C-alpha positions as CSV (number, residue, x, y, z in Angstrom):
1,M,32.9,10.7,7.7
2,L,31.0,8.8,5.0
3,E,30.1,6.2,7.6
4,I,28.4,8.8,9.8
5,V,26.5,10.2,6.9
6,E,25.3,6.7,5.9
7,K,24.2,5.8,9.4
8,T,22.3,9.1,9.8
9,L,20.6,8.8,6.5
10,L,19.7,5.1,6.9
11,T,18.3,5.9,10.4
12,A,16.1,8.6,8.9
13,I,14.8,6.2,6.3
14,G,13.9,3.7,9.0
15,A,11.6,6.3,10.4
16,A,9.9,7.1,7.2
17,S,9.7,5.7,3.7
18,M,10.7,8.1,0.9
19,T,10.4,8.2,-2.8
20,Q,13.3,7.3,-5.0
21,Q,13.5,10.9,-6.3
22,K,13.6,12.3,-2.8
23,A,16.4,9.8,-1.8
24,E,18.4,10.8,-4.9
25,E,18.0,14.5,-4.1
26,M,19.2,13.8,-0.5
27,V,22.2,11.8,-1.7
28,A,23.1,14.5,-4.3
29,D,22.9,17.1,-1.5
30,L,25.1,15.0,0.9
31,K,27.5,14.2,-1.9
32,E,28.0,17.9,-2.6
33,R,28.1,18.9,1.1
34,F,30.6,16.3,2.2
35,N,32.6,16.2,-1.1
36,L,31.9,12.6,-1.8
37,T,33.3,10.8,-4.9
38,E,31.0,9.5,-7.6
39,E,31.6,5.9,-6.3
40,E,30.8,6.9,-2.7
41,G,27.7,8.7,-3.8
42,R,26.6,5.7,-5.9
43,R,27.1,3.4,-2.9
44,L,25.2,5.7,-0.6
45,K,22.3,6.0,-3.1
46,D,22.2,2.1,-3.4
47,K,22.1,1.7,0.4
48,V,19.4,4.3,0.7
49,K,17.4,2.7,-2.1
50,N,17.7,-0.8,-0.6
51,A,16.8,0.5,2.9
52,A,13.8,2.3,1.6
53,S,12.7,-0.7,-0.4
54,E,13.0,-3.0,2.6
55,R,11.1,-0.6,4.9
56,R,8.3,-0.3,2.3
57,K,8.1,-4.1,2.1
58,Q,7.9,-4.4,5.9
59,M,5.2,-1.8,6.0
60,Q,3.2,-3.6,3.3
61,E,3.5,-6.9,5.2
62,E,2.4,-5.2,8.5
63,A,-0.6,-3.6,6.8
64,A,-1.7,-6.8,5.1
65,K,-1.5,-8.6,8.5
66,E,-3.6,-5.9,10.1
67,V,-6.2,-6.2,7.4
68,R,-6.3,-10.0,7.7
69,D,-6.6,-9.7,11.5
70,A,-9.4,-7.2,11.2
71,A,-11.3,-9.3,8.7
72,E,-11.0,-12.3,11.0
73,R,-12.2,-10.3,14.0
74,M,-15.3,-9.2,12.0
75,G,-16.0,-12.7,10.8
76,L,-15.4,-12.1,7.1
77,V,-14.4,-15.0,4.9
78,T,-11.5,-15.1,2.6
79,K,-11.7,-15.7,-1.2
80,T,-10.2,-19.2,-0.6
81,E,-12.8,-20.0,2.0
82,M,-15.6,-18.7,-0.3
83,K,-14.3,-20.8,-3.2
84,K,-14.3,-23.9,-1.0
85,L,-17.9,-23.3,0.0
86,E,-18.9,-22.7,-3.6
87,D,-17.2,-25.9,-4.6
88,R,-19.0,-27.8,-1.8
89,I,-22.4,-26.4,-2.8
90,A,-21.8,-27.3,-6.5
91,A,-20.8,-30.9,-5.4
92,L,-23.9,-31.2,-3.3
93,E,-26.1,-29.9,-6.1
94,Q,-24.6,-32.4,-8.5
95,C,-25.2,-35.2,-5.9
96,C,-28.9,-34.1,-5.5
97,K,-29.5,-34.0,-9.2
98,K,-28.3,-37.6,-9.5
99,D,-30.7,-38.7,-6.7
100,A,-33.7,-36.9,-8.3
C-alpha cells in the first residue's frame, strides 16, 4: 500500500514542483489516511522532499539553458566575453601609451 502511495505522490511531484510546506501537508494527510507509521511518514516525506528538490534543480537548469540560448540568438555577449574585450582594450591602450 505504501509503495502505491509513494509512486502516486512522486509522479505528481514530477508534474509540478511544490513547496516544502505543501509537501509536508500532503504527507501528513496521506499518513493519516493510510494509517502510516512515523517512520513510513518520515521516509515518504524525505522522498517527496528529494524528488521536489531534484525537479526544481532540473527546471532551473532548463531555464538557464533557455536564457543562454536566447541571448546567443539575439547576439548578446556574456560577462566573460565582455571582460575579455575590456582586458584586450586595456592592453592595447597600454601598448599605445608606450609607443607615444
